[in-house]
C-alpha positions as CSV (number, residue, x, y, z in Angstrom):
1,M,0.1,-14.4,37.3
2,T,0.4,-10.6,37.7
3,D,0.1,-8.3,34.7
4,V,3.8,-7.4,35.0
5,S,4.9,-11.0,34.7
6,R,2.5,-11.6,31.8
7,R,4.0,-8.5,30.0
8,N,7.6,-9.8,30.6
9,A,6.7,-13.1,29.2
10,L,4.9,-11.6,26.2
11,K,8.0,-9.6,25.3
12,Q,10.1,-12.8,25.3
13,L,7.8,-14.8,23.0
14,A,9.2,-16.1,19.8
15,A,8.2,-18.6,17.2
16,S,8.6,-21.7,19.3
17,P,5.3,-23.3,20.7
18,L,7.4,-24.5,23.6
19,L,7.8,-20.9,24.8
20,L,4.1,-20.3,24.3
21,A,3.3,-23.3,26.7
22,S,5.5,-21.7,29.3
23,L,3.6,-18.4,29.5
24,P,1.7,-18.3,32.8
25,Q,-1.8,-16.8,32.9
26,S,-4.5,-16.0,35.4
27,D,-7.1,-14.0,33.5
28,P,-9.7,-16.5,32.1
29,L,-10.0,-14.5,28.9
30,L,-6.3,-14.2,28.3
31,D,-5.9,-17.9,29.3
32,A,-8.0,-18.8,26.4
33,V,-5.8,-17.0,23.8
34,D,-4.1,-19.7,21.7
35,D,-0.9,-18.3,20.2
36,A,0.0,-21.5,18.4
37,E,-3.4,-21.8,16.8
38,D,-3.3,-18.1,15.8
39,L,0.1,-18.5,14.2
40,K,-1.1,-21.6,12.2
41,L,-4.0,-19.5,10.9
42,L,-1.8,-16.5,10.1
43,R,0.5,-18.7,8.1
44,R,-2.4,-20.2,6.2
45,M,-3.7,-16.7,5.4
46,I,-0.3,-15.7,4.0
47,Q,-0.1,-18.8,1.9
48,T,-3.5,-18.0,0.4
49,K,-2.9,-15.4,-2.3
50,S,-5.3,-12.4,-2.1
51,Y,-4.1,-9.7,-4.4
52,S,-6.4,-6.7,-4.6
53,G,-5.9,-5.7,-8.2
54,G,-7.0,-9.1,-9.6
55,G,-9.8,-9.5,-7.1
56,E,-8.3,-12.6,-5.7
57,E,-9.6,-12.4,-2.1
58,S,-12.5,-14.8,-2.3
59,A,-10.7,-18.0,-1.4
60,L,-9.4,-16.3,1.8
61,A,-12.9,-14.9,2.5
62,R,-14.3,-18.5,2.5
63,I,-11.5,-19.6,4.8
64,M,-12.5,-16.9,7.3
65,I,-16.2,-17.9,7.0
66,D,-15.3,-21.5,7.9
67,E,-13.1,-20.3,10.9
68,M,-16.0,-18.1,12.2
69,K,-18.6,-20.8,11.7
70,A,-16.4,-23.2,13.7
71,L,-16.7,-20.7,16.6
72,G,-20.4,-20.6,16.4
73,L,-20.6,-17.1,15.0
74,E,-23.4,-15.9,12.7
75,T,-21.8,-15.5,9.3
76,R,-22.5,-13.9,5.9
77,L,-20.6,-14.0,2.6
78,I,-21.4,-10.8,0.8
79,E,-20.6,-10.2,-2.8
80,V,-19.0,-6.8,-3.4
81,E,-18.2,-7.2,-7.1
82,P,-18.6,-10.3,-9.3
83,G,-16.6,-13.1,-7.6
84,R,-15.3,-10.8,-4.8
85,F,-16.8,-11.4,-1.3
86,N,-16.6,-9.9,2.2
87,A,-16.7,-12.4,5.1
88,V,-18.7,-11.2,8.1
89,G,-19.2,-12.8,11.5
90,R,-21.1,-11.8,14.5
91,L,-20.7,-13.0,18.1
92,V,-24.2,-12.0,19.3
93,G,-24.3,-10.4,22.7
94,T,-26.9,-10.6,25.4
95,G,-27.8,-6.9,25.1
96,G,-27.3,-3.7,27.0
97,A,-23.9,-2.6,25.9
98,A,-22.2,-1.1,22.8
99,S,-21.2,-3.1,19.8
100,L,-17.7,-3.3,18.3
101,M,-16.6,-4.0,14.8
102,L,-13.1,-5.4,14.2
103,N,-12.5,-4.3,10.6
104,G,-9.7,-5.6,8.4
105,H,-9.0,-6.0,4.7
106,L,-8.1,-9.3,3.1
107,D,-6.6,-7.8,-0.1
108,T,-2.9,-7.3,-0.4
109,N,-0.4,-5.5,-2.6
110,P,1.4,-7.6,-5.2
111,V,4.9,-9.0,-4.6
112,G,7.6,-6.5,-5.8
113,L,11.4,-6.9,-6.4
114,G,14.0,-7.5,-3.7
115,W,12.5,-10.4,-1.7
116,T,15.0,-12.8,-0.2
117,V,12.4,-15.2,1.1
118,D,9.4,-16.9,-0.5
119,P,6.6,-14.3,0.0
120,F,4.0,-17.1,0.2
121,E,5.8,-19.6,2.4
122,A,4.9,-17.8,5.6
123,L,8.4,-18.4,7.0
124,V,8.8,-18.2,10.8
125,R,12.3,-17.2,11.8
126,D,13.5,-15.8,15.1
127,D,10.8,-13.5,16.3
128,M,9.4,-12.8,12.8
129,V,6.8,-14.2,10.5
130,Y,7.4,-13.2,6.8
131,G,5.0,-12.9,3.9
132,I,3.2,-10.7,1.5
133,G,0.3,-9.0,3.3
134,V,1.4,-10.1,6.8
135,S,1.7,-6.6,7.9
136,N,-0.9,-5.1,5.7
137,M,-2.9,-6.6,7.3
138,K,-3.2,-10.4,7.8
139,A,-1.7,-10.3,11.2
140,S,-4.4,-8.0,12.6
141,C,-7.1,-10.0,10.8
142,T,-5.9,-13.1,12.5
143,A,-5.7,-11.4,15.8
144,F,-9.4,-10.4,15.4
145,L,-10.2,-14.1,15.1
146,G,-7.9,-15.1,17.9
147,A,-9.5,-12.6,20.3
148,T,-13.0,-13.8,19.4
149,R,-12.0,-17.4,19.9
150,A,-10.8,-16.5,23.4
151,F,-14.3,-15.2,24.3
152,V,-16.0,-18.4,23.0
153,R,-13.5,-20.8,24.6
154,S,-13.5,-18.9,28.0
155,G,-17.2,-18.8,28.1
156,R,-17.1,-15.1,28.7
157,K,-20.4,-13.7,27.5
158,L,-20.5,-10.2,26.0
159,K,-23.4,-7.9,26.3
160,G,-22.7,-6.0,23.0
161,D,-22.3,-7.7,19.6
162,L,-18.7,-8.3,18.5
163,V,-18.6,-8.1,14.7
164,L,-15.8,-9.3,12.5
165,G,-15.7,-7.5,9.1
166,Y,-13.2,-9.0,6.7
167,V,-13.4,-6.9,3.6
168,V,-12.1,-6.8,0.0
169,G,-10.9,-3.9,-2.0
170,E,-9.6,-1.6,0.7
171,L,-6.7,-0.9,-1.6
172,Q,-9.3,0.3,-4.2
173,G,-10.9,2.9,-2.1
174,G,-12.5,0.8,0.5
175,I,-15.2,-0.8,-1.6
176,G,-15.6,-3.7,0.7
177,T,-16.3,-1.6,3.8
178,L,-18.6,0.7,1.7
179,K,-20.6,-2.5,0.9
180,L,-20.9,-3.3,4.6
181,V,-22.3,0.2,5.4
182,Q,-24.7,-0.2,2.4
183,E,-25.9,-3.5,3.8
184,G,-26.4,-2.0,7.3
185,I,-23.6,-4.1,8.8
186,T,-22.1,-1.6,11.2
187,A,-21.5,-1.2,14.9
188,D,-21.3,1.6,17.6
189,T,-17.5,1.4,17.7
190,F,-14.7,0.0,15.6
191,I,-11.1,-0.9,15.5
192,V,-9.5,-0.9,12.1
193,G,-6.4,-3.1,12.2
194,E,-4.1,-1.3,9.8
195,P,-0.5,-1.7,10.8
196,T,0.5,0.9,13.3
197,D,2.9,-1.2,15.5
198,L,0.0,-1.0,18.0
199,A,0.1,2.8,18.2
200,V,-3.4,4.1,18.7
201,L,-4.1,6.3,15.7
202,T,-6.9,8.9,16.3
203,L,-6.2,11.0,13.2
204,H,-5.1,10.2,9.7
205,A,-5.1,11.8,6.3
206,A,-7.6,11.6,3.4
207,S,-6.0,10.4,0.2
208,L,-6.6,12.0,-3.2
209,T,-5.0,11.1,-6.5
210,V,-4.5,14.1,-8.8
211,E,-3.0,14.5,-12.3
212,V,-1.3,17.7,-13.4
213,S,-0.5,18.0,-17.1
214,T,1.6,20.6,-19.0
215,L,0.8,21.6,-22.5
216,G,3.7,22.6,-24.8
217,V,4.4,23.3,-28.5
218,T,6.1,20.6,-30.5
219,R,8.7,21.2,-33.2
220,H,11.5,19.0,-34.7
221,L,14.7,19.4,-32.8
222,S,16.1,21.3,-35.7
223,K,13.6,24.1,-34.8
224,K,13.8,23.6,-31.0
225,E,14.0,27.4,-30.4
226,E,10.4,27.6,-31.7
227,S,9.1,24.9,-29.3
228,I,7.9,24.7,-25.7
229,S,8.9,21.5,-24.1
230,A,6.1,20.0,-21.9
231,I,8.9,18.3,-19.9
232,D,10.7,21.5,-19.3
233,T,7.6,23.3,-18.0
234,M,6.7,20.2,-15.9
235,L,9.9,20.5,-14.1
236,V,9.0,24.0,-13.0
237,V,5.5,22.7,-12.0
238,I,7.0,19.9,-9.9
239,E,9.3,22.3,-8.1
240,R,6.3,24.6,-7.3
241,I,4.2,21.7,-6.0
242,Q,6.9,20.3,-3.8
243,R,7.3,23.6,-1.9
244,M,3.6,24.8,-1.9
245,E,1.5,25.0,1.3
246,F,-2.1,23.9,1.2
247,S,-4.8,25.9,2.8
248,G,-6.6,24.6,5.9
249,P,-6.8,24.9,9.7
250,D,-3.6,26.1,11.4
251,D,-3.7,23.4,14.1
252,P,-0.3,21.7,14.2
253,E,-1.7,18.2,14.5
254,L,-4.1,18.7,11.6
255,K,-1.3,20.2,9.5
256,S,1.0,17.3,10.3
257,V,-0.9,14.9,8.0
258,R,-0.5,17.0,4.9
259,R,1.9,15.5,2.4
260,V,2.3,15.1,-1.4
261,N,4.1,12.4,-3.4
262,I,4.6,12.5,-7.1
263,G,4.4,8.9,-8.1
264,S,4.8,8.8,-11.8
265,M,5.4,11.0,-14.9
266,R,4.8,10.4,-18.6
267,A,5.5,12.6,-21.6
268,G,5.4,12.5,-25.4
269,L,3.5,13.7,-28.4
270,G,-0.2,14.4,-28.0
271,R,-2.5,13.4,-25.2
272,E,-1.6,9.8,-26.0
273,M,2.0,10.8,-25.2
274,H,3.6,8.9,-28.0
275,D,7.3,8.3,-27.0
276,W,8.7,6.6,-30.0
277,R,9.8,9.9,-31.7
278,P,12.5,11.4,-29.5
279,G,13.4,13.8,-32.3
280,Q,10.3,15.8,-31.6
281,V,9.9,18.1,-28.7
282,P,7.2,16.7,-26.4
283,D,4.0,18.8,-26.2
284,F,2.2,16.9,-23.4
285,A,3.4,15.7,-20.0
286,T,1.5,14.3,-17.0
287,I,2.4,13.6,-13.4
288,R,0.2,11.6,-11.1
289,M,0.5,12.3,-7.4
290,S,-1.1,11.4,-4.1
291,V,-2.2,14.3,-1.9
292,R,-2.8,13.6,1.8
293,Y,-4.8,16.2,3.6
294,G,-6.6,16.5,7.0
295,P,-9.8,17.6,8.6
296,G,-11.0,21.1,7.6
297,Q,-9.8,20.4,4.0
298,T,-11.8,18.9,1.1
299,E,-11.1,17.5,-2.3
300,A,-12.4,20.8,-3.7
301,S,-10.1,22.9,-1.5
302,V,-7.1,20.8,-2.5
303,L,-7.8,21.2,-6.2
304,A,-8.4,24.9,-5.7
305,D,-5.0,25.3,-4.0
306,L,-3.3,23.5,-6.9
307,E,-5.1,25.6,-9.5
308,R,-4.0,28.7,-7.5
309,E,-0.3,27.7,-7.7
310,M,-0.6,26.9,-11.4
311,S,-2.2,30.2,-12.1
312,A,0.6,32.0,-10.3
313,L,3.2,30.1,-12.4
314,A,1.4,31.1,-15.6
315,K,1.4,34.8,-14.7
316,K,5.1,34.6,-14.3
317,D,5.7,32.6,-17.4
318,S,3.1,32.6,-20.2
319,R,4.7,29.5,-21.7
320,I,3.4,27.4,-18.8
321,K,-0.1,26.0,-19.5
322,T,-1.5,23.3,-17.2
323,E,-4.5,21.1,-16.4
324,V,-5.4,19.8,-13.0
325,V,-7.7,16.8,-12.7
326,S,-8.8,14.6,-9.8
327,R,-8.6,10.9,-10.4
328,K,-10.7,8.7,-8.2
329,R,-12.7,5.5,-8.7
330,E,-16.3,6.2,-9.8
331,G,-19.0,5.7,-7.3
332,L,-16.8,6.4,-4.3
333,P,-17.6,9.1,-1.8
334,P,-15.3,12.1,-1.6
335,P,-12.2,11.2,0.4
336,R,-12.3,12.5,4.0
337,A,-9.8,12.4,6.8
338,F,-10.4,10.3,9.9
339,Q,-10.5,11.8,13.3
340,V,-11.8,10.7,16.8
341,D,-11.6,12.5,20.1
342,R,-9.0,11.0,22.5
343,D,-11.6,11.0,25.2
344,E,-13.9,8.6,23.4
345,P,-14.5,5.3,25.3
346,I,-13.1,3.2,22.4
347,V,-9.8,5.2,22.6
348,K,-9.5,4.7,26.3
349,A,-10.4,1.0,26.0
350,V,-7.6,0.3,23.5
351,V,-5.1,2.5,25.4
352,D,-5.9,0.7,28.7
353,A,-5.6,-2.7,27.0
354,Y,-2.2,-1.8,25.6
355,E,-1.0,-0.6,29.0
356,R,-2.1,-3.7,30.7
357,I,-0.4,-6.0,28.2
358,L,2.7,-4.1,27.5
359,G,3.2,-2.1,30.7
360,E,3.6,1.3,29.1
361,A,1.4,4.0,27.5
362,P,1.1,3.6,23.7
363,P,1.7,6.4,21.2
364,V,-1.7,8.1,20.7
365,G,-2.9,10.6,18.1
366,A,-1.6,11.6,14.7
367,V,1.3,9.2,15.0
368,A,3.9,9.2,12.2
369,P,4.3,7.6,9.8
370,Y,0.8,6.0,10.2
371,R,-1.0,9.3,10.0
372,Y,-0.3,9.5,6.3
373,Y,-2.4,6.2,5.7
374,G,-5.8,6.2,4.3
375,S,-8.0,3.5,5.7
376,D,-11.6,2.3,6.0
377,A,-11.9,4.2,9.3
378,S,-12.9,7.2,7.3
379,H,-15.9,5.3,5.8
380,L,-16.9,3.9,9.2
381,Q,-16.7,7.3,10.8
382,H,-18.4,9.5,8.1
383,L,-20.8,7.0,6.6
384,A,-21.7,4.8,9.5
385,G,-21.4,7.3,12.3
386,A,-19.3,5.1,14.4
387,K,-16.4,6.0,16.7
388,G,-13.2,4.1,16.5
389,V,-9.5,3.9,16.3
390,V,-6.8,2.5,13.9
391,C,-4.5,0.1,15.7
392,G,-2.8,-3.1,14.4
393,A,0.2,-5.3,14.4
394,G,3.1,-4.6,12.0
395,G,4.1,-1.3,10.3
396,K,7.8,-1.1,10.7
397,Y,8.3,-3.7,7.9
398,N,5.1,-2.9,6.0
399,T,4.9,-2.7,2.2
400,M,8.5,-3.6,1.5
401,P,10.5,-6.6,0.4
402,D,10.6,-9.3,3.0
403,E,7.4,-7.9,4.6
404,R,7.2,-9.2,8.2
405,V,5.7,-8.8,11.6
406,E,7.3,-9.5,15.0
407,L,5.6,-12.4,16.6
408,S,5.6,-10.9,20.1
409,Q,3.8,-7.9,18.7
410,F,1.3,-10.2,16.9
411,Y,0.6,-12.1,20.1
412,A,0.2,-8.9,22.1
413,C,-2.2,-7.5,19.5
414,T,-4.6,-10.4,20.0
415,R,-4.7,-9.7,23.7
416,V,-5.1,-6.0,23.2
417,Y,-8.2,-6.6,21.0
418,A,-9.6,-9.1,23.5
419,L,-9.4,-6.7,26.4
420,A,-10.6,-3.8,24.5
421,A,-13.7,-5.7,23.3
422,Q,-14.3,-6.9,26.8
423,T,-14.4,-3.3,28.0
424,I,-16.6,-2.0,25.1
425,C,-19.0,-4.8,24.8
426,G,-19.4,-5.3,28.5
């Protein structure tokens, strides 16, 4: 078949295996992609709970080890923390070309309120597959395996190694990928399969958690005039933070990744923030926020900018006293933004693969809203020295009730990965 007819057929794919059987092919590698088998594995992955906070990814890691062994890959189960394991597979090449790592995390967010379907059923309905973690990022993880299976079954030998890195703890600062780097499990290039709706992300923000506290003076409400409410001063602080500008390069694309979200606030008496005595004016309040920043900025520069703004407030109103503290997991490197040049071969390989499968150019660059992500691409770039992109299935319905991925996009994702790997690994 022509590439045009293949693209048209892909866009019409839905959940029915009968439709899959009617898809004509002519490329031996793409002929070997098995959408029905990929969907079966994706549903099994969804049905296997792998919450990050509880360290529950290991059952799924062992499933992926079995899947990779069945394809003849070299495999390793690597303990990251007690009872938490990365699953790594390597399709060894013949030599003479670059290696590629397909990197994805097995851990998911917990189920929140508002679901109308069973988050662990892996319901297939219309052109959607539903489930917790399907977008973030079990669909892409399955597509990694599906692309690798296509190489094995087609007999297409690669020169460069194709490495599958299924990691734990991405939602906890990327501890799984950090372990891969520490173990020397890296590659020349990478694709991180975070959900971008197949946009080719070449720049995303670094993520820093910061706490800002206000200190007041407590009195009983009968003497409220003598008090300084930490909540009242915090409201002034919040307004200032929401309109402040951070220092850094003036490049519009680099500035585009900067964003702040205040995620929580607590207040009460003392640093313990006792809240059972509402008759007392609160003397301590804390907000916790996520700051996203780009290349040319650092953790230190972000904190300095916040301190500058707090000092300016204090000069205007001596009642405002603040503390600014960075909160990050111990042992993690400083958060840094991810960026790759659009002319890098890995970028061109993914863009070309997308164009061949979907018949149009993908969005490329600091694409919103994905540019506000943090991902393991930062670790692979800055610590392993690799060049790569972030590109994966899902995104539109990511991290929300009834999380889901379009099946046609999932099937296209597998083919994009296969063609990109063929280009990079030779």
